[in-house]
TIMARDO-414774 format. One record per residue (C-alpha): z, x, y. Coordinates in nm, 2 decimals. Layout:
<rs>
((Z; X; Y))
...
</rs>
This chain:
<rs>
((-2.86; 1.40; -2.38))
((-2.90; 1.11; -2.13))
((-2.76; 0.78; -2.21))
((-3.11; 0.63; -2.20))
((-3.19; 0.87; -2.49))
((-2.88; 0.77; -2.67))
((-2.99; 0.41; -2.65))
((-3.34; 0.50; -2.78))
((-3.18; 0.67; -3.07))
((-2.96; 0.37; -3.14))
((-3.26; 0.14; -3.14))
((-3.45; 0.37; -3.38))
((-3.19; 0.37; -3.65))
((-3.17; 0.09; -3.92))
((-2.94; -0.21; -3.87))
((-2.84; -0.41; -3.57))
((-2.70; -0.28; -3.24))
((-2.41; -0.47; -3.10))
((-2.30; -0.42; -2.74))
((-2.01; -0.58; -2.54))
((-2.01; -0.74; -2.19))
((-1.79; -0.57; -1.93))
((-1.74; -0.60; -1.55))
((-1.57; -0.28; -1.44))
((-1.47; 0.07; -1.56))
((-1.15; -0.05; -1.74))
((-1.32; -0.33; -1.94))
((-1.60; -0.09; -2.02))
((-1.35; 0.17; -2.15))
((-1.17; -0.08; -2.36))
((-1.51; -0.19; -2.50))
((-1.59; 0.17; -2.60))
((-1.25; 0.22; -2.75))
((-1.30; -0.10; -2.96))
((-1.60; 0.07; -3.12))
((-1.90; -0.10; -2.95))
((-2.22; 0.10; -2.93))
((-2.31; 0.01; -2.57))
((-2.21; -0.20; -2.27))
((-2.37; -0.50; -2.11))
((-2.30; -0.49; -1.73))
((-2.28; -0.86; -1.73))
((-2.39; -1.05; -1.42))
((-2.17; -1.34; -1.53))
((-1.86; -1.11; -1.57))
((-1.92; -0.91; -1.25))
((-1.97; -1.23; -1.04))
((-1.66; -1.38; -1.19))
((-1.46; -1.06; -1.11))
((-1.55; -1.12; -0.75))
((-1.46; -1.49; -0.79))
((-1.81; -1.61; -0.70))
((-2.07; -1.80; -0.91))
((-2.33; -1.62; -1.11))
((-2.61; -1.73; -0.87))
((-2.75; -1.42; -0.69))
((-2.46; -1.43; -0.45))
((-2.37; -1.07; -0.51))
((-2.61; -0.81; -0.38))
((-2.78; -0.55; -0.59))
((-2.55; -0.28; -0.44))
((-2.24; -0.47; -0.56))
((-2.38; -0.52; -0.91))
((-2.49; -0.16; -0.92))
((-2.15; -0.04; -0.82))
((-1.99; -0.23; -1.11))
((-2.24; -0.09; -1.35))
((-2.18; 0.27; -1.22))
((-1.80; 0.22; -1.28))
((-1.87; 0.13; -1.64))
((-2.12; 0.42; -1.69))
((-1.89; 0.68; -1.53))
((-1.58; 0.58; -1.73))
((-1.75; 0.58; -2.08))
((-1.98; 0.79; -2.29))
((-2.19; 0.50; -2.43))
((-2.51; 0.35; -2.29))
((-2.49; 0.08; -2.03))
((-2.75; -0.20; -2.01))
((-2.74; -0.37; -1.67))
((-2.80; -0.74; -1.62))
((-3.02; -0.73; -1.31))
((-3.08; -1.11; -1.29))
((-3.43; -1.16; -1.16))
((-3.47; -0.81; -1.02))
((-3.32; -0.92; -0.69))
((-3.65; -1.04; -0.55))
((-4.02; -0.97; -0.61))
((-4.19; -0.67; -0.76))
((-4.12; -0.46; -0.45))
((-3.75; -0.53; -0.49))
((-3.77; -0.44; -0.86))
((-3.91; -0.10; -0.77))
((-3.60; -0.02; -0.56))
((-3.38; -0.17; -0.84))
((-3.52; 0.06; -1.11))
((-3.50; 0.37; -0.88))
((-3.13; 0.30; -0.81))
((-3.02; 0.21; -1.15))
((-3.20; 0.49; -1.32))
((-3.06; 0.74; -1.06))
((-2.71; 0.61; -1.15))
((-2.76; 0.69; -1.52))
((-2.79; 0.34; -1.65))
((-2.98; 0.34; -1.98))
((-3.17; 0.01; -1.94))
((-3.20; -0.30; -1.72))
((-3.27; -0.66; -1.81))
((-3.46; -0.90; -1.59))
((-3.49; -1.28; -1.64))
((-3.77; -1.51; -1.53))
((-3.56; -1.74; -1.32))
((-3.67; -1.79; -0.96))
((-3.46; -1.64; -0.68))
((-3.18; -1.73; -0.63))
((-3.11; -1.76; -1.01))
((-2.85; -1.99; -1.17))
((-2.63; -1.89; -1.47))
((-2.80; -2.01; -1.79))
((-2.51; -2.24; -1.88))
((-2.44; -2.41; -1.55))
((-2.50; -2.78; -1.61))
((-2.65; -3.01; -1.35))
((-2.81; -2.74; -1.13))
((-3.17; -2.72; -1.03))
((-3.35; -2.47; -1.25))
((-3.70; -2.33; -1.20))
((-3.88; -2.04; -1.37))
((-4.11; -1.80; -1.19))
((-4.48; -1.79; -1.28))
((-4.56; -1.59; -1.59))
((-4.79; -1.36; -1.39))
((-4.52; -1.29; -1.13))
((-4.26; -1.19; -1.39))
((-4.51; -0.98; -1.59))
((-4.59; -0.80; -1.26))
((-4.22; -0.72; -1.22))
((-4.22; -0.57; -1.57))
((-4.52; -0.36; -1.49))
((-4.37; -0.25; -1.16))
((-4.04; -0.15; -1.34))
((-4.22; 0.06; -1.61))
((-4.44; 0.23; -1.35))
((-4.14; 0.33; -1.14))
((-3.91; 0.48; -1.41))
((-3.91; 0.86; -1.43))
((-3.72; 0.90; -1.75))
((-3.94; 0.79; -2.04))
((-3.63; 0.68; -2.24))
((-3.53; 0.43; -1.97))
((-3.58; 0.08; -2.10))
((-3.67; -0.25; -1.94))
((-3.57; -0.57; -2.12))
((-3.76; -0.89; -2.03))
((-3.56; -1.21; -2.06))
((-3.71; -1.56; -2.07))
((-3.52; -1.87; -1.99))
((-3.79; -2.11; -2.11))
((-3.56; -2.26; -2.38))
((-3.27; -2.29; -2.13))
((-3.49; -2.47; -1.88))
((-3.61; -2.71; -2.16))
((-3.98; -2.59; -2.14))
((-4.01; -2.57; -2.52))
((-4.09; -2.32; -2.78))
((-4.45; -2.26; -2.71))
((-4.37; -2.18; -2.34))
((-4.10; -1.94; -2.46))
((-4.33; -1.76; -2.70))
((-4.61; -1.74; -2.45))
((-4.38; -1.59; -2.19))
((-4.23; -1.35; -2.44))
((-4.57; -1.22; -2.55))
((-4.69; -1.18; -2.19))
((-4.38; -0.97; -2.10))
((-4.42; -0.76; -2.41))
((-4.78; -0.70; -2.33))
((-4.68; -0.60; -1.98))
((-4.48; -0.32; -2.12))
((-4.13; -0.46; -2.18))
((-3.93; -0.24; -2.43))
((-3.75; -0.55; -2.56))
((-3.76; -0.92; -2.52))
((-3.44; -1.14; -2.48))
((-3.47; -1.50; -2.58))
((-3.19; -1.72; -2.45))
((-3.08; -2.06; -2.57))
((-2.80; -2.30; -2.49))
((-2.82; -2.47; -2.83))
((-2.49; -2.48; -3.02))
((-2.67; -2.37; -3.34))
((-2.90; -2.07; -3.38))
((-3.20; -2.27; -3.49))
((-3.40; -2.22; -3.16))
((-3.36; -1.85; -3.14))
((-3.42; -1.81; -3.52))
((-3.74; -2.02; -3.49))
((-3.85; -1.80; -3.20))
((-3.79; -1.48; -3.40))
((-3.97; -1.63; -3.70))
((-4.28; -1.68; -3.49))
((-4.26; -1.35; -3.29))
((-4.58; -1.15; -3.34))
((-4.51; -0.84; -3.13))
((-4.33; -0.63; -3.40))
((-4.33; -0.32; -3.18))
((-4.11; -0.50; -2.92))
((-3.76; -0.57; -3.06))
((-3.58; -0.89; -2.99))
((-3.25; -0.94; -2.82))
((-3.01; -1.24; -2.83))
((-2.68; -1.35; -2.67))
((-2.49; -1.57; -2.92))
((-2.25; -1.71; -2.66))
((-2.30; -2.08; -2.75))
((-2.40; -2.06; -3.12))
((-2.07; -1.88; -3.18))
((-2.04; -1.94; -3.55))
((-2.35; -1.72; -3.62))
((-2.27; -1.37; -3.74))
((-2.45; -1.04; -3.63))
((-2.57; -1.00; -3.99))
((-2.74; -1.34; -3.99))
((-2.90; -1.27; -3.65))
((-3.02; -0.93; -3.76))
((-3.17; -1.08; -4.08))
((-3.35; -1.34; -3.87))
((-3.52; -1.06; -3.67))
((-3.29; -0.96; -3.38))
((-3.23; -0.59; -3.32))
((-2.99; -0.60; -3.02))
((-2.70; -0.85; -3.01))
((-2.49; -0.89; -2.69))
((-2.14; -1.04; -2.68))
((-2.19; -1.10; -2.32))
((-1.88; -1.24; -2.15))
((-1.57; -1.23; -2.37))
((-1.39; -0.96; -2.18))
((-1.36; -1.16; -1.86))
((-1.29; -1.48; -2.04))
((-1.01; -1.33; -2.25))
((-0.86; -1.16; -1.94))
((-0.85; -1.49; -1.75))
((-0.66; -1.65; -2.03))
((-0.42; -1.36; -2.05))
((-0.36; -1.34; -1.68))
((-0.32; -1.72; -1.65))
((-0.05; -1.73; -1.92))
((0.13; -1.42; -1.78))
((0.13; -1.52; -1.42))
((0.23; -1.88; -1.49))
((0.52; -1.76; -1.70))
((0.63; -1.52; -1.43))
((0.62; -1.79; -1.16))
((0.82; -2.03; -1.38))
((1.08; -1.78; -1.51))
((1.10; -1.55; -1.20))
((1.19; -1.23; -1.38))
((0.95; -0.96; -1.52))
((1.12; -0.95; -1.86))
((0.99; -1.30; -1.93))
((0.64; -1.16; -1.99))
((0.72; -0.84; -2.16))
((0.56; -0.96; -2.48))
((0.24; -1.05; -2.29))
((0.17; -0.72; -2.12))
((0.09; -0.37; -2.25))
((0.34; -0.09; -2.17))
((0.26; 0.12; -1.86))
((0.19; 0.42; -2.09))
((-0.11; 0.22; -2.23))
((-0.25; 0.19; -1.88))
((-0.19; 0.56; -1.82))
((-0.38; 0.64; -2.14))
((-0.68; 0.42; -2.05))
((-0.72; 0.56; -1.70))
((-0.67; 0.93; -1.80))
((-0.34; 1.03; -1.65))
((-0.29; 1.31; -1.91))
((-0.64; 1.45; -1.82))
((-0.54; 1.44; -1.45))
((-0.22; 1.63; -1.52))
((-0.41; 1.89; -1.72))
((-0.66; 1.93; -1.44))
((-0.39; 1.95; -1.17))
((-0.22; 2.23; -1.37))
((-0.55; 2.42; -1.41))
((-0.71; 2.39; -1.07))
((-0.45; 2.29; -0.80))
((-0.19; 2.50; -0.64))
((0.14; 2.35; -0.75))
((0.37; 2.20; -0.50))
((0.63; 2.17; -0.77))
((0.82; 2.46; -0.93))
((0.77; 2.29; -1.26))
((1.13; 2.23; -1.33))
((1.33; 1.92; -1.41))
((1.66; 1.86; -1.22))
((1.94; 1.72; -1.43))
((2.22; 1.57; -1.23))
((2.56; 1.50; -1.40))
((2.69; 1.17; -1.26))
((2.90; 1.05; -1.56))
((3.26; 1.12; -1.47))
((3.52; 0.89; -1.32))
((3.69; 1.02; -1.00))
((4.06; 0.95; -0.95))
((4.08; 1.14; -0.62))
((3.87; 0.89; -0.43))
((4.03; 0.57; -0.54))
((4.00; 0.29; -0.43))
((3.65; 0.39; -0.30))
((3.54; 0.46; -0.66))
((3.70; 0.15; -0.82))
((3.36; -0.02; -0.83))
((3.13; 0.27; -0.76))
((3.08; 0.61; -0.93))
((3.13; 0.89; -0.69))
((2.76; 1.00; -0.66))
((2.69; 0.65; -0.52))
((2.93; 0.67; -0.23))
((2.76; 0.62; 0.11))
((2.75; 0.89; 0.37))
((2.59; 0.76; 0.69))
((2.34; 0.54; 0.53))
((2.25; 0.74; 0.21))
((2.44; 0.80; -0.11))
((2.54; 1.14; -0.23))
((2.28; 1.11; -0.51))
((2.01; 1.01; -0.27))
((2.09; 1.31; -0.04))
((2.07; 1.54; -0.34))
((1.73; 1.40; -0.44))
((1.60; 1.43; -0.09))
((1.67; 1.81; -0.10))
((1.52; 1.84; -0.44))
((1.20; 1.66; -0.33))
((1.18; 1.87; -0.02))
((1.17; 2.18; -0.24))
((0.90; 2.03; -0.46))
((1.13; 1.92; -0.74))
((1.01; 1.56; -0.82))
((1.12; 1.54; -1.19))
((1.48; 1.41; -1.19))
((1.70; 1.30; -1.47))
((2.05; 1.16; -1.41))
((2.33; 1.13; -1.67))
((2.54; 0.82; -1.60))
((2.87; 0.71; -1.74))
((3.14; 0.55; -1.53))
((3.00; 0.23; -1.37))
((2.65; 0.33; -1.49))
((2.48; 0.01; -1.38))
((2.56; 0.09; -1.02))
((2.35; 0.41; -1.03))
((2.00; 0.29; -0.94))
((1.76; 0.55; -0.80))
((1.38; 0.51; -0.80))
((1.17; 0.76; -0.98))
((1.45; 0.91; -1.19))
((1.51; 0.89; -1.56))
((1.85; 0.79; -1.68))
((2.06; 0.90; -1.98))
((2.40; 0.75; -2.05))
((2.72; 0.90; -2.17))
((2.91; 0.59; -2.28))
((3.20; 0.82; -2.40))
((3.26; 0.96; -2.05))
((3.63; 0.88; -2.06))
((3.69; 1.11; -2.37))
((3.43; 1.38; -2.31))
((3.33; 1.63; -2.04))
((3.03; 1.80; -1.88))
((2.88; 1.98; -2.18))
((2.87; 1.65; -2.38))
((2.71; 1.47; -2.08))
((2.45; 1.74; -2.03))
((2.33; 1.71; -2.39))
((2.29; 1.33; -2.36))
((1.98; 1.45; -2.18))
((1.89; 1.70; -2.45))
((1.52; 1.61; -2.45))
((1.50; 1.73; -2.08))
((1.62; 2.07; -2.18))
((1.30; 2.19; -2.35))
((1.16; 2.37; -2.04))
((1.29; 2.51; -1.71))
((1.56; 2.29; -1.56))
((1.80; 2.28; -1.27))
((2.16; 2.17; -1.33))
((2.36; 1.99; -1.05))
((2.70; 1.83; -1.03))
((2.66; 1.48; -0.90))
((2.92; 1.52; -0.63))
((2.80; 1.81; -0.42))
((2.60; 1.83; -0.10))
((2.42; 2.16; -0.03))
((2.18; 2.32; 0.21))
((1.81; 2.33; 0.12))
((1.82; 2.71; 0.15))
((2.06; 2.73; -0.15))
((1.82; 2.55; -0.37))
((1.52; 2.75; -0.25))
((1.71; 3.08; -0.34))
((1.79; 2.94; -0.68))
((1.43; 2.83; -0.76))
((1.31; 3.18; -0.67))
((1.54; 3.35; -0.92))
((1.35; 3.54; -1.20))
((1.65; 3.53; -1.43))
((1.67; 3.32; -1.74))
((2.01; 3.18; -1.64))
((2.12; 3.17; -1.27))
((2.42; 3.01; -1.11))
((2.49; 2.96; -0.73))
((2.81; 3.14; -0.62))
((2.97; 3.09; -0.29))
((3.09; 3.44; -0.18))
((3.29; 3.30; 0.10))
((3.55; 3.16; -0.14))
((3.90; 3.21; -0.01))
((3.84; 3.17; 0.36))
((4.06; 2.94; 0.54))
((3.93; 2.60; 0.63))
((3.84; 2.49; 0.28))
((4.11; 2.23; 0.19))
((4.25; 2.26; -0.16))
((4.51; 1.99; -0.15))
((4.47; 1.71; -0.41))
((4.18; 1.91; -0.56))
((4.16; 2.03; -0.92))
((4.13; 2.40; -0.99))
((3.80; 2.54; -0.87))
((3.54; 2.71; -1.10))
((3.58; 3.07; -1.00))
((3.35; 3.36; -1.08))
((3.39; 3.74; -1.13))
((3.09; 3.96; -1.10))
((2.99; 4.30; -1.23))
((2.97; 4.57; -0.96))
((3.03; 4.31; -0.68))
((3.06; 4.39; -0.32))
((3.35; 4.26; -0.12))
((3.35; 3.88; -0.11))
((3.35; 3.67; 0.21))
((3.13; 3.88; 0.43))
((2.77; 3.93; 0.51))
((2.65; 4.29; 0.48))
((2.35; 4.50; 0.39))
((2.28; 4.46; 0.02))
((2.45; 4.13; -0.02))
((2.13; 3.98; -0.15))
((2.11; 4.22; -0.44))
((2.14; 4.04; -0.77))
((2.47; 4.04; -0.95))
((2.55; 3.97; -1.31))
((2.82; 3.72; -1.38))
((3.11; 3.86; -1.59))
((3.33; 3.55; -1.61))
((3.33; 3.20; -1.49))
((3.60; 2.93; -1.52))
((3.91; 2.77; -1.38))
((4.17; 3.01; -1.52))
((4.05; 3.31; -1.33))
((4.31; 3.44; -1.08))
((4.19; 3.37; -0.73))
((4.28; 3.72; -0.62))
((4.03; 3.87; -0.86))
((3.76; 3.62; -0.81))
((3.44; 3.72; -0.62))
((3.33; 3.37; -0.55))
((3.32; 3.00; -0.65))
((3.06; 2.83; -0.87))
((2.90; 2.58; -0.64))
((2.78; 2.34; -0.92))
((2.42; 2.44; -0.92))
((2.24; 2.64; -1.19))
((1.89; 2.71; -1.31))
((1.76; 2.79; -1.66))
((1.42; 2.92; -1.74))
((1.24; 2.80; -2.06))
((1.39; 3.09; -2.24))
((1.74; 3.03; -2.09))
((1.71; 2.66; -2.18))
((1.63; 2.76; -2.54))
((1.93; 2.99; -2.55))
((2.16; 2.71; -2.42))
((2.03; 2.44; -2.66))
((2.05; 2.68; -2.96))
((2.40; 2.78; -2.86))
((2.51; 2.42; -2.83))
((2.34; 2.32; -3.16))
((2.53; 2.60; -3.35))
((2.86; 2.51; -3.18))
((2.82; 2.15; -3.27))
((2.81; 2.24; -3.64))
((3.07; 2.52; -3.64))
((3.31; 2.49; -3.35))
((3.65; 2.36; -3.44))
((3.96; 2.34; -3.21))
((3.98; 2.50; -2.86))
((3.67; 2.62; -2.69))
((3.72; 2.86; -2.40))
((3.92; 2.66; -2.14))
((3.88; 2.33; -2.32))
((4.08; 2.19; -2.62))
((3.75; 2.11; -2.80))
((3.37; 2.12; -2.76))
((3.37; 1.75; -2.67))
((3.59; 1.83; -2.37))
((3.41; 2.15; -2.27))
((3.29; 2.19; -1.91))
((2.96; 2.33; -1.80))
((3.12; 2.66; -1.72))
((3.26; 2.69; -2.08))
((2.90; 2.68; -2.20))
((2.80; 2.94; -1.94))
((3.08; 3.17; -2.05))
((2.98; 3.13; -2.41))
((2.63; 3.24; -2.33))
((2.77; 3.55; -2.15))
((2.99; 3.63; -2.45))
((2.69; 3.60; -2.68))
((2.50; 3.86; -2.47))
((2.29; 3.65; -2.23))
((2.26; 3.78; -1.88))
((2.37; 3.52; -1.62))
((2.26; 3.60; -1.26))
((2.47; 3.51; -0.96))
((2.28; 3.37; -0.66))
((2.49; 3.45; -0.36))
((2.54; 3.20; -0.08))
((2.78; 3.19; 0.21))
((2.93; 2.84; 0.26))
((2.66; 2.56; 0.33))
((2.78; 2.32; 0.06))
((3.06; 2.07; 0.00))
((3.21; 1.92; -0.31))
((3.33; 1.56; -0.25))
((3.64; 1.52; -0.45))
((3.90; 1.40; -0.21))
((3.93; 1.17; 0.09))
((3.94; 1.48; 0.31))
((3.61; 1.60; 0.16))
((3.46; 1.26; 0.22))
((3.58; 1.26; 0.58))
((3.44; 1.61; 0.64))
((3.10; 1.50; 0.50))
((3.09; 1.21; 0.75))
((3.17; 1.45; 1.03))
((2.93; 1.73; 0.93))
((2.62; 1.52; 0.84))
((2.44; 1.44; 1.16))
((2.18; 1.18; 1.06))
</rs>
């Protein structure tokens, strides 16, 4: 069904039809959401949105573009205010062709001469075109339209110009007889007496009447309908209310100079997203576009306090230490983004206000001093509902390591450095590493045929004897949606039942991430090892920090 047909059906039903003025797609969408039955593509509002007078300064193309925005963003009919048809009858023909082609349901033309002046501008010269000329425009419009449902509204400004009631009635009758589908009588009187008098004397019952109660603002729709008006237009309230709101907001911002000062005057960003259709866009992206993102969230633990890097970390958390112009955390996010992972959550704790990264969500573990990694991870529990990457916040790693991890088909995968134990990796002043033993593992520390074959993790933790270890846990892991459910279910159960020591920790609150992984293994979950050979660095000591500065080239 065309919108022109929708408007015809609205006009055929009992009762008044009320439409709202708009000036662009957003104001039109808000008007539809508010429950109005149609939109008035207001010349006054559109001109004001361009910051120019409503005086035929804008071209037809500019007005048409605004009407199209309203039409395209809503499902309700749009009636376009086309001033005086943008010229003579020949201009009107082009006007009807273009507006009808754009899907506009109806146009309205007034009998002001070109260039017109807004009805309410005081002290400006005002002339009306001859009756025969405007009637000719109406006939030209009706002869041009292709859709029989398309409507042409004739508007007379006789009362605005002070030409009297008889002139207004004569003009209205002439326009109705020329084929106008409706007649709009306009008045600048502060009470409705003029328009009601016009309606009382109207003798073309097959041509409905339209009014715009901008000035006689105390008159209700019900009163106007009972007086004889079918279509009532609230013509310019969207732009006027937006000007008031913007003025108050921007004046306050300039005075106070911080964005929080206007928080009570603005809608949340989510409201804007909802109006412009961000959720629909996301759905369509998922349905029709090849994804650049693996569809996972990266969760970076950056809550702990580092003693090994004091005094560097006296005022900064370790992930915010600078290495040649970028922090550790920024370097991690660069690699994540390069692999298509754009959804990043960071768990903060020690000196949390110093962790400021754009386009990341933050969760806080304010108990960082008395808890450990498992507790921190579940501060971001709502991020664990789908596939996610887990990263320690103090590691640097090659992009290839992350790419291998993202390709893993397993429900739980951890990155394991098979070169553990080689000389050159300083261990002084470092805590015990997280070591890994594998099922059916080849010899550690060498590249050889079959080294890329998947291995299942048997044990992971800091109490594994180095001689029996097959590698070191790098601090990177990935969970599928199923793996994430297994982890969250496990932690939820443990939170209710676990008392006392938990694997290598004295309690669940002090459990490390590897304690949770070991618990999953003990419960029968398969944990896959992703083999790498060096290509990463944990920054835990001054020696680590010095090596990072030496190794990173940019």
